[in-house]
KEPA-723024 format. One record per residue (C-alpha): residue in three letters; chain; x, y, z; residue number from 1. Coordinates in pm, whole numbers, always signed. Layout:
BEGIN
residuo ALA&cadena A&u X&v Y&w Z&num NUM
...
//
This chain:
BEGIN
residuo MET&cadena A&u -2814&v +287&w -54&num 1
residuo SER&cadena A&u -2929&v +248&w -414&num 2
residuo ASP&cadena A&u -2725&v +370&w -711&num 3
residuo GLY&cadena A&u -2979&v +647&w -767&num 4
residuo GLN&cadena A&u -2949&v +764&w -408&num 5
residuo TRP&cadena A&u -2570&v +783&w -409&num 6
residuo LYS&cadena A&u -2574&v +983&w -731&num 7
residuo ASN&cadena A&u -2797&v +1241&w -565&num 8
residuo ASN&cadena A&u -2581&v +1258&w -253&num 9
residuo LEU&cadena A&u -2237&v +1273&w -412&num 10
residuo ASN&cadena A&u -2212&v +1649&w -452&num 11
residuo SER&cadena A&u -2244&v +1697&w -77&num 12
residuo THR&cadena A&u -2009&v +1409&w +10&num 13
residuo SER&cadena A&u -1641&v +1502&w +37&num 14
residuo PRO&cadena A&u -1371&v +1246&w +112&num 15
residuo THR&cadena A&u -1209&v +1287&w +448&num 16
residuo PRO&cadena A&u -865&v +1454&w +452&num 17
residuo ALA&cadena A&u -569&v +1220&w +424&num 18
residuo PRO&cadena A&u -321&v +1197&w +711&num 19
residuo THR&cadena A&u -17&v +1418&w +678&num 20
residuo ASN&cadena A&u +244&v +1143&w +706&num 21
residuo ARG&cadena A&u +383&v +970&w +399&num 22
residuo LEU&cadena A&u +174&v +679&w +278&num 23
residuo THR&cadena A&u +332&v +360&w +149&num 24
residuo PRO&cadena A&u +172&v +184&w -149&num 25
residuo ILE&cadena A&u +24&v -149&w -45&num 26
residuo LYS&cadena A&u +114&v -457&w -249&num 27
residuo ARG&cadena A&u -174&v -677&w -359&num 28
residuo ASN&cadena A&u -263&v -946&w -611&num 29
residuo THR&cadena A&u -490&v -702&w -794&num 30
residuo ILE&cadena A&u -404&v -619&w -1153&num 31
residuo THR&cadena A&u -473&v -254&w -1235&num 32
residuo HIS&cadena A&u -589&v -110&w -1565&num 33
residuo GLU&cadena A&u -359&v +114&w -1765&num 34
residuo PHE&cadena A&u -418&v +489&w -1789&num 35
residuo ASP&cadena A&u -322&v +724&w -2069&num 36
residuo GLN&cadena A&u -31&v +883&w -1885&num 37
residuo ASN&cadena A&u +21&v +1139&w -2165&num 38
residuo ALA&cadena A&u -325&v +1297&w -2128&num 39
residuo ALA&cadena A&u -213&v +1568&w -1886&num 40
residuo ASP&cadena A&u +88&v +1662&w -2101&num 41
residuo ALA&cadena A&u -142&v +1705&w -2400&num 42
residuo MET&cadena A&u -369&v +1931&w -2198&num 43
residuo LEU&cadena A&u -80&v +2154&w -2100&num 44
residuo ALA&cadena A&u -13&v +2222&w -2466&num 45
residuo GLU&cadena A&u -380&v +2289&w -2543&num 46
residuo HIS&cadena A&u -492&v +2525&w -2266&num 47
residuo SER&cadena A&u -417&v +2895&w -2282&num 48
residuo ASN&cadena A&u -658&v +2969&w -1996&num 49
residuo THR&cadena A&u -440&v +3020&w -1686&num 50
residuo GLN&cadena A&u -673&v +2831&w -1450&num 51
residuo LEU&cadena A&u -705&v +2538&w -1688&num 52
residuo TRP&cadena A&u -329&v +2535&w -1745&num 53
residuo GLU&cadena A&u -268&v +2527&w -1368&num 54
residuo ALA&cadena A&u -523&v +2246&w -1324&num 55
residuo ALA&cadena A&u -362&v +2043&w -1602&num 56
residuo GLU&cadena A&u -15&v +2100&w -1455&num 57
residuo LEU&cadena A&u -137&v +1984&w -1113&num 58
residuo LEU&cadena A&u -294&v +1675&w -1270&num 59
residuo ARG&cadena A&u +32&v +1589&w -1448&num 60
residuo GLN&cadena A&u +226&v +1649&w -1125&num 61
residuo GLY&cadena A&u -13&v +1431&w -925&num 62
residuo ILE&cadena A&u +26&v +1147&w -1174&num 63
residuo GLN&cadena A&u +405&v +1166&w -1150&num 64
residuo GLN&cadena A&u +393&v +1174&w -770&num 65
residuo GLN&cadena A&u +161&v +872&w -764&num 66
residuo GLN&cadena A&u +398&v +678&w -989&num 67
residuo ALA&cadena A&u +688&v +768&w -759&num 68
residuo GLY&cadena A&u +494&v +642&w -456&num 69
residuo GLU&cadena A&u +457&v +992&w -308&num 70
residuo LEU&cadena A&u +93&v +933&w -226&num 71
residuo ILE&cadena A&u +28&v +1223&w +14&num 72
residuo ALA&cadena A&u +175&v +1474&w -231&num 73
residuo ALA&cadena A&u -15&v +1313&w -519&num 74
residuo LEU&cadena A&u -340&v +1334&w -324&num 75
residuo LYS&cadena A&u -294&v +1705&w -259&num 76
residuo SER&cadena A&u -203&v +1784&w -620&num 77
residuo LEU&cadena A&u -497&v +1588&w -759&num 78
residuo GLN&cadena A&u -747&v +1735&w -512&num 79
residuo LYS&cadena A&u -637&v +2088&w -606&num 80
residuo SER&cadena A&u -652&v +1996&w -975&num 81
residuo LEU&cadena A&u -1006&v +1865&w -927&num 82
residuo GLU&cadena A&u -1114&v +2189&w -755&num 83
residuo LEU&cadena A&u -985&v +2399&w -1045&num 84
residuo PHE&cadena A&u -1148&v +2178&w -1309&num 85
residuo GLU&cadena A&u -1475&v +2202&w -1113&num 86
residuo ALA&cadena A&u -1443&v +2583&w -1098&num 87
residuo VAL&cadena A&u -1423&v +2611&w -1478&num 88
residuo GLY&cadena A&u -1678&v +2335&w -1540&num 89
residuo ASP&cadena A&u -1447&v +2101&w -1732&num 90
residuo ILE&cadena A&u -1629&v +1769&w -1687&num 91
residuo GLN&cadena A&u -1388&v +1562&w -1896&num 92
residuo GLN&cadena A&u -1086&v +1657&w -1687&num 93
residuo GLN&cadena A&u -1282&v +1619&w -1364&num 94
residuo GLU&cadena A&u -1323&v +1254&w -1468&num 95
residuo GLN&cadena A&u -947&v +1218&w -1511&num 96
residuo ALA&cadena A&u -871&v +1377&w -1175&num 97
residuo LEU&cadena A&u -1130&v +1165&w -995&num 98
residuo CYS&cadena A&u -999&v +847&w -1157&num 99
residuo PHE&cadena A&u -645&v +919&w -1043&num 100
residuo LEU&cadena A&u -766&v +1012&w -695&num 101
residuo ALA&cadena A&u -924&v +666&w -683&num 102
residuo VAL&cadena A&u -589&v +517&w -789&num 103
residuo VAL&cadena A&u -404&v +700&w -511&num 104
residuo THR&cadena A&u -651&v +619&w -234&num 105
residuo TYR&cadena A&u -665&v +253&w -343&num 106
residuo ALA&cadena A&u -284&v +232&w -343&num 107
residuo SER&cadena A&u -279&v +366&w +14&num 108
residuo GLY&cadena A&u -550&v +128&w +137&num 109
residuo ASP&cadena A&u -812&v +402&w +180&num 110
residuo TYR&cadena A&u -1092&v +199&w +23&num 111
residuo LYS&cadena A&u -1384&v +408&w +147&num 112
residuo ASN&cadena A&u -1249&v +718&w -26&num 113
residuo THR&cadena A&u -1166&v +511&w -335&num 114
residuo ILE&cadena A&u -1537&v +430&w -353&num 115
residuo ILE&cadena A&u -1637&v +794&w -305&num 116
residuo TYR&cadena A&u -1408&v +918&w -583&num 117
residuo ALA&cadena A&u -1509&v +641&w -824&num 118
residuo LYS&cadena A&u -1879&v +705&w -766&num 119
residuo GLN&cadena A&u -1830&v +1079&w -810&num 120
residuo CYS&cadena A&u -1663&v +1000&w -1142&num 121
residuo LEU&cadena A&u -1956&v +787&w -1260&num 122
residuo ALA&cadena A&u -2209&v +1047&w -1144&num 123
residuo LEU&cadena A&u -2070&v +1331&w -1359&num 124
residuo LYS&cadena A&u -2326&v +1450&w -1614&num 125
residuo LYS&cadena A&u -2196&v +1393&w -1966&num 126
residuo GLU&cadena A&u -2376&v +1371&w -2298&num 127
residuo THR&cadena A&u -2140&v +1097&w -2414&num 128
residuo PRO&cadena A&u -1982&v +898&w -2128&num 129
residuo ASP&cadena A&u -1626&v +783&w -2190&num 130
residuo PRO&cadena A&u -1631&v +400&w -2167&num 131
residuo SER&cadena A&u -1261&v +381&w -2079&num 132
residuo VAL&cadena A&u -1316&v +609&w -1779&num 133
residuo GLN&cadena A&u -1626&v +415&w -1676&num 134
residuo MET&cadena A&u -1421&v +95&w -1697&num 135
residuo GLN&cadena A&u -1164&v +244&w -1459&num 136
residuo ALA&cadena A&u -1428&v +361&w -1214&num 137
residuo PHE&cadena A&u -1605&v +24&w -1205&num 138
residuo SER&cadena A&u -1269&v -147&w -1154&num 139
residuo HIS&cadena A&u -1182&v +78&w -858&num 140
residuo LEU&cadena A&u -1525&v +17&w -704&num 141
residuo GLY&cadena A&u -1500&v -360&w -741&num 142
residuo ASN&cadena A&u -1149&v -383&w -602&num 143
residuo ALA&cadena A&u -1224&v -151&w -310&num 144
residuo TYR&cadena A&u -1540&v -341&w -216&num 145
residuo ARG&cadena A&u -1341&v -667&w -229&num 146
residuo HIS&cadena A&u -1102&v -537&w +36&num 147
residuo LEU&cadena A&u -1400&v -428&w +246&num 148
residuo ASN&cadena A&u -1537&v -786&w +217&num 149
residuo GLU&cadena A&u -1852&v -667&w +39&num 150
residuo HIS&cadena A&u -1824&v -939&w -221&num 151
residuo ASP&cadena A&u -2163&v -901&w -392&num 152
residuo LYS&cadena A&u -2097&v -535&w -466&num 153
residuo ALA&cadena A&u -1744&v -613&w -578&num 154
residuo ILE&cadena A&u -1869&v -874&w -825&num 155
residuo LYS&cadena A&u -2140&v -641&w -955&num 156
residuo TYR&cadena A&u -1896&v -361&w -1038&num 157
residuo LEU&cadena A&u -1620&v -584&w -1175&num 158
residuo GLU&cadena A&u -1870&v -756&w -1406&num 159
residuo GLU&cadena A&u -1967&v -411&w -1537&num 160
residuo CYS&cadena A&u -1598&v -341&w -1587&num 161
residuo LEU&cadena A&u -1551&v -671&w -1774&num 162
residuo LYS&cadena A&u -1845&v -592&w -2007&num 163
residuo ILE&cadena A&u -1684&v -264&w -2107&num 164
residuo THR&cadena A&u -1341&v -420&w -2163&num 165
residuo ARG&cadena A&u -1501&v -672&w -2398&num 166
residuo SER&cadena A&u -1698&v -406&w -2585&num 167
residuo LEU&cadena A&u -1373&v -210&w -2630&num 168
residuo GLN&cadena A&u -1188&v -530&w -2728&num 169
residuo ASP&cadena A&u -924&v -422&w -2478&num 170
residuo LYS&cadena A&u -739&v -744&w -2395&num 171
residuo ARG&cadena A&u -509&v -592&w -2134&num 172
residuo SER&cadena A&u -803&v -457&w -1939&num 173
residuo GLN&cadena A&u -988&v -787&w -1979&num 174
residuo VAL&cadena A&u -692&v -959&w -1815&num 175
residuo ALA&cadena A&u -720&v -725&w -1517&num 176
residuo ALA&cadena A&u -1099&v -756&w -1487&num 177
residuo LEU&cadena A&u -1095&v -1137&w -1510&num 178
residuo ASN&cadena A&u -810&v -1169&w -1260&num 179
residuo ASN&cadena A&u -977&v -933&w -1015&num 180
residuo LEU&cadena A&u -1310&v -1114&w -1044&num 181
residuo GLY&cadena A&u -1122&v -1432&w -964&num 182
residuo LEU&cadena A&u -981&v -1270&w -650&num 183
residuo VAL&cadena A&u -1331&v -1170&w -534&num 184
residuo TYR&cadena A&u -1473&v -1518&w -586&num 185
residuo LYS&cadena A&u -1173&v -1667&w -400&num 186
residuo ALA&cadena A&u -1233&v -1423&w -112&num 187
residuo ALA&cadena A&u -1601&v -1523&w -112&num 188
residuo GLY&cadena A&u -1505&v -1891&w -93&num 189
residuo ASN&cadena A&u -1614&v -1982&w -448&num 190
residuo LEU&cadena A&u -1281&v -2123&w -559&num 191
residuo THR&cadena A&u -1415&v -2304&w -865&num 192
residuo GLN&cadena A&u -1549&v -1979&w -1011&num 193
residuo ALA&cadena A&u -1228&v -1798&w -911&num 194
residuo ILE&cadena A&u -1019&v -2049&w -1106&num 195
residuo GLU&cadena A&u -1248&v -2024&w -1410&num 196
residuo TYR&cadena A&u -1200&v -1646&w -1431&num 197
residuo GLN&cadena A&u -826&v -1663&w -1371&num 198
residuo GLU&cadena A&u -781&v -1935&w -1635&num 199
residuo GLN&cadena A&u -949&v -1699&w -1884&num 200
residuo SER&cadena A&u -720&v -1421&w -1763&num 201
residuo LEU&cadena A&u -412&v -1642&w -1805&num 202
residuo LYS&cadena A&u -503&v -1735&w -2163&num 203
residuo LEU&cadena A&u -534&v -1368&w -2263&num 204
residuo VAL&cadena A&u -222&v -1248&w -2083&num 205
residuo GLN&cadena A&u -19&v -1527&w -2246&num 206
residuo GLU&cadena A&u -147&v -1413&w -2586&num 207
residuo LEU&cadena A&u -19&v -1066&w -2498&num 208
residuo GLN&cadena A&u +318&v -1214&w -2390&num 209
residuo ASP&cadena A&u +306&v -991&w -2082&num 210
residuo ASN&cadena A&u +540&v -1166&w -1838&num 211
residuo TRP&cadena A&u +455&v -936&w -1546&num 212
residuo GLY&cadena A&u +86&v -1014&w -1589&num 213
residuo ILE&cadena A&u +155&v -1384&w -1649&num 214
residuo GLU&cadena A&u +352&v -1403&w -1324&num 215
residuo GLN&cadena A&u +69&v -1245&w -1123&num 216
residuo VAL&cadena A&u -207&v -1462&w -1270&num 217
residuo LEU&cadena A&u -2&v -1782&w -1227&num 218
residuo LYS&cadena A&u +51&v -1690&w -861&num 219
residuo ASN&cadena A&u -321&v -1631&w -810&num 220
residuo LEU&cadena A&u -409&v -1962&w -978&num 221
residuo GLY&cadena A&u -156&v -2142&w -759&num 222
residuo ASN&cadena A&u -308&v -1979&w -451&num 223
residuo ALA&cadena A&u -660&v -2086&w -555&num 224
residuo TRP&cadena A&u -562&v -2450&w -610&num 225
residuo TYR&cadena A&u -361&v -2444&w -285&num 226
residuo ALA&cadena A&u -671&v -2323&w -99&num 227
residuo LEU&cadena A&u -859&v -2622&w -247&num 228
residuo ASP&cadena A&u -584&v -2854&w -111&num 229
residuo ASN&cadena A&u -512&v -2959&w -470&num 230
residuo TYR&cadena A&u -138&v -2947&w -421&num 231
residuo PRO&cadena A&u -30&v -3104&w -753&num 232
residuo LYS&cadena A&u -220&v -2830&w -944&num 233
residuo ALA&cadena A&u -87&v -2562&w -711&num 234
residuo ILE&cadena A&u +269&v -2688&w -760&num 235
residuo ALA&cadena A&u +232&v -2679&w -1140&num 236
residuo TYR&cadena A&u +124&v -2313&w -1137&num 237
residuo TYR&cadena A&u +373&v -2206&w -870&num 238
residuo GLU&cadena A&u +662&v -2367&w -1061&num 239
residuo GLN&cadena A&u +565&v -2178&w -1377&num 240
residuo CYS&cadena A&u +535&v -1860&w -1171&num 241
residuo VAL&cadena A&u +884&v -1898&w -1024&num 242
residuo LYS&cadena A&u +1029&v -1953&w -1373&num 243
residuo VAL&cadena A&u +871&v -1627&w -1492&num 244
residuo ALA&cadena A&u +988&v -1445&w -1177&num 245
residuo ARG&cadena A&u +1344&v -1556&w -1256&num 246
residuo ILE&cadena A&u +1311&v -1429&w -1614&num 247
residuo LEU&cadena A&u +1187&v -1095&w -1478&num 248
residuo ASN&cadena A&u +1457&v -1089&w -1209&num 249
residuo ASN&cadena A&u +1181&v -1038&w -955&num 250
residuo PRO&cadena A&u +1311&v -1201&w -633&num 251
residuo ARG&cadena A&u +1047&v -1034&w -415&num 252
residuo SER&cadena A&u +774&v -1224&w -596&num 253
residuo ALA&cadena A&u +974&v -1548&w -608&num 254
residuo ILE&cadena A&u +1035&v -1540&w -234&num 255
residuo GLN&cadena A&u +658&v -1537&w -170&num 256
residuo VAL&cadena A&u +579&v -1818&w -414&num 257
residuo LEU&cadena A&u +868&v -2043&w -306&num 258
residuo LYS&cadena A&u +721&v -2060&w +45&num 259
residuo ASN&cadena A&u +388&v -2201&w -79&num 260
residuo LEU&cadena A&u +566&v -2416&w -336&num 261
residuo GLY&cadena A&u +777&v -2575&w -66&num 262
residuo ASN&cadena A&u +472&v -2622&w +159&num 263
residuo ALA&cadena A&u +275&v -2786&w -125&num 264
residuo CYS&cadena A&u +561&v -3026&w -196&num 265
residuo TYR&cadena A&u +585&v -3107&w +176&num 266
residuo ALA&cadena A&u +209&v -3176&w +185&num 267
residuo THR&cadena A&u +250&v -3431&w -97&num 268
residuo ASN&cadena A&u +547&v -3594&w +82&num 269
residuo GLU&cadena A&u +791&v -3470&w -184&num 270
residuo TYR&cadena A&u +1044&v -3375&w +80&num 271
residuo GLY&cadena A&u +1342&v -3354&w -155&num 272
residuo LYS&cadena A&u +1163&v -3099&w -375&num 273
residuo ALA&cadena A&u +1043&v -2911&w -67&num 274
residuo MET&cadena A&u +1405&v -2886&w +54&num 275
residuo THR&cadena A&u +1515&v -2749&w -284&num 276
residuo TYR&cadena A&u +1252&v -2474&w -282&num 277
residuo TYR&cadena A&u +1306&v -2381&w +84&num 278
residuo GLN&cadena A&u +1682&v -2359&w +23&num 279
residuo GLU&cadena A&u +1626&v -2134&w -278&num 280
residuo ARG&cadena A&u +1400&v -1916&w -66&num 281
residuo LEU&cadena A&u +1663&v -1904&w +209&num 282
residuo GLN&cadena A&u +1928&v -1791&w -39&num 283
residuo LEU&cadena A&u +1701&v -1516&w -179&num 284
residuo ALA&cadena A&u +1606&v -1403&w +171&num 285
residuo ARG&cadena A&u +1971&v -1363&w +264&num 286
residuo GLU&cadena A&u +2048&v -1176&w -59&num 287
residuo LEU&cadena A&u +1757&v -940&w +8&num 288
residuo LYS&cadena A&u +1838&v -916&w +382&num 289
residuo ASP&cadena A&u +1479&v -1025&w +448&num 290
residuo LYS&cadena A&u +1514&v -1153&w +804&num 291
residuo ARG&cadena A&u +1151&v -1265&w +836&num 292
residuo SER&cadena A&u +1165&v -1483&w +524&num 293
residuo GLU&cadena A&u +1507&v -1611&w +635&num 294
residuo GLU&cadena A&u +1383&v -1732&w +972&num 295
residuo GLN&cadena A&u +1073&v -1889&w +812&num 296
residuo SER&cadena A&u +1290&v -2072&w +560&num 297
residuo LEU&cadena A&u +1521&v -2203&w +834&num 298
residuo GLY&cadena A&u +1219&v -2331&w +1028&num 299
residuo SER&cadena A&u +1074&v -2499&w +718&num 300
residuo LEU&cadena A&u +1408&v -2660&w +635&num 301
residuo GLY&cadena A&u +1438&v -2794&w +988&num 302
residuo VAL&cadena A&u +1089&v -2947&w +978&num 303
residuo THR&cadena A&u +1158&v -3106&w +638&num 304
residuo CYS&cadena A&u +1487&v -3253&w +761&num 305
residuo GLU&cadena A&u +1297&v -3409&w +1049&num 306
residuo ALA&cadena A&u +1048&v -3559&w +801&num 307
residuo LEU&cadena A&u +1348&v -3709&w +621&num 308
residuo GLY&cadena A&u +1485&v -3843&w +951&num 309
residuo ASP&cadena A&u +1793&v -3621&w +933&num 310
residuo TYR&cadena A&u +1779&v -3478&w +1285&num 311
residuo SER&cadena A&u +2141&v -3361&w +1289&num 312
residuo GLN&cadena A&u +2079&v -3135&w +988&num 313
residuo ALA&cadena A&u +1748&v -3023&w +1138&num 314
residuo ILE&cadena A&u +1933&v -2912&w +1452&num 315
residuo GLN&cadena A&u +2175&v -2706&w +1243&num 316
residuo TYR&cadena A&u +1886&v -2520&w +1078&num 317
residuo TYR&cadena A&u +1708&v -2469&w +1410&num 318
residuo GLU&cadena A&u +2025&v -2334&w +1571&num 319
residuo GLN&cadena A&u +2061&v -2080&w +1288&num 320
residuo ARG&cadena A&u +1698&v -1985&w +1338&num 321
residuo LEU&cadena A&u +1757&v -1942&w +1713&num 322
residuo LEU&cadena A&u +2054&v -1711&w +1654&num 323
residuo LEU&cadena A&u +1854&v -1507&w +1403&num 324
residuo ALA&cadena A&u +1557&v -1478&w +1640&num 325
residuo ARG&cadena A&u +1785&v -1346&w +1912&num 326
residuo SER&cadena A&u +1952&v -1101&w +1673&num 327
residuo ILE&cadena A&u +1613&v -950&w +1577&num 328
residuo LYS&cadena A&u +1488&v -978&w +1937&num 329
residuo ASP&cadena A&u +1181&v -1185&w +1846&num 330
residuo ARG&cadena A&u +1096&v -1373&w +2164&num 331
residuo ARG&cadena A&u +814&v -1576&w +2003&num 332
residuo ILE&cadena A&u +1041&v -1716&w +1729&num 333
residuo GLU&cadena A&u +1315&v -1778&w +1984&num 334
residuo GLU&cadena A&u +1077&v -1992&w +2192&num 335
residuo GLN&cadena A&u +968&v -2185&w +1882&num 336
residuo ALA&cadena A&u +1329&v -2252&w +1783&num 337
residuo LEU&cadena A&u +1417&v -2371&w +2134&num 338
residuo ALA&cadena A&u +1118&v -2606&w +2138&num 339
residuo SER&cadena A&u +1214&v -2747&w +1795&num 340
residuo LEU&cadena A&u +1574&v -2799&w +1910&num 341
residuo LYS&cadena A&u +1463&v -2980&w +2221&num 342
residuo VAL&cadena A&u +1240&v -3220&w +2021&num 343
residuo ALA&cadena A&u +1511&v -3288&w +1761&num 344
residuo CYS&cadena A&u +1772&v -3357&w +2031&num 345
residuo TYR&cadena A&u +1539&v -3600&w +2206&num 346
residuo ALA&cadena A&u +1478&v -3775&w +1870&num 347
residuo LEU&cadena A&u +1856&v -3822&w +1841&num 348
residuo GLY&cadena A&u +1874&v -3945&w +2197&num 349
residuo ASP&cadena A&u +2100&v -3656&w +2291&num 350
residuo TYR&cadena A&u +1929&v -3575&w +2621&num 351
residuo ALA&cadena A&u +2216&v -3369&w +2758&num 352
residuo LYS&cadena A&u +2199&v -3133&w +2462&num 353
residuo ALA&cadena A&u +1821&v -3124&w +2485&num 354
residuo MET&cadena A&u +1856&v -2994&w +2842&num 355
residuo GLN&cadena A&u +2065&v -2701&w +2711&num 356
residuo TYR&cadena A&u +1763&v -2581&w +2517&num 357
residuo GLN&cadena A&u +1524&v -2572&w +2813&num 358
residuo GLN&cadena A&u +1340&v -2239&w +2793&num 359
//
């Protein structure tokens, strides 16, 4: 469908109702643009009209609920707010409501409705379009189409978003647009172009001294180089990323990066470094009570010990992994641990012990 066609059809296209259960925000490598969170509070002070006041209050409430991760409640508040703004013909506030509805649906993984809301936002008739709102809408469209694997559309909309960020000289939003374009090109298999965009994003975010943004872009660059099998480059970015994660006291991010960092070191035969990173990941996993990351770390440590010829230590890690697998009742991991133990015991020549681990 052409852009002209969807503009004509939007008024008769309503997003499907959200499920009634609580939605959980989905974590991604996307960087989102910043909204003016004080806009709804300002409206509350301005509007004496009861309907407008109620709409503004619902918009403010929906924003707060979205920030708290209460996505179902936020969706309901924002949809009601939108209805009231439509009833009084307030186009400017309809834009705000639609933009936040796109935020909520994107956060919940409802990409089709993200697209509907963003396109509705762009289709509103205004004498002077607000470039900051257009930037948001194009960003939502690009990111949603990326998750739907419609890469050409994603690139088209994110490039429009990037143009606006540059015209506004908005460096923070440029960081987001460049990073997200990099993610699309990586998803499309064009890793060279992905790296080019993310390098530009990194330069800007470092100028802003935004450690949260720096951490995310470093991770994405590491992932891109890792996908190219350029492990030395991947290691360099991952190591920087882990340093920033430590500064931010962000163990959840570190625990993800340490896995790839250890794997990249293993791939370059740097087994000592791989051990260090896997052990750090194991410690974080235990502190966070993250059983899945704990069992993965134990498996990785066992394999690395084998590469170093230290089969006795490998067996200790595999035995811990076996106990953990049984405690979480994961039969697949239990079978893997038993197989690893059997191989390690045979390598040591301990055939009697190997027989104990027969599945």
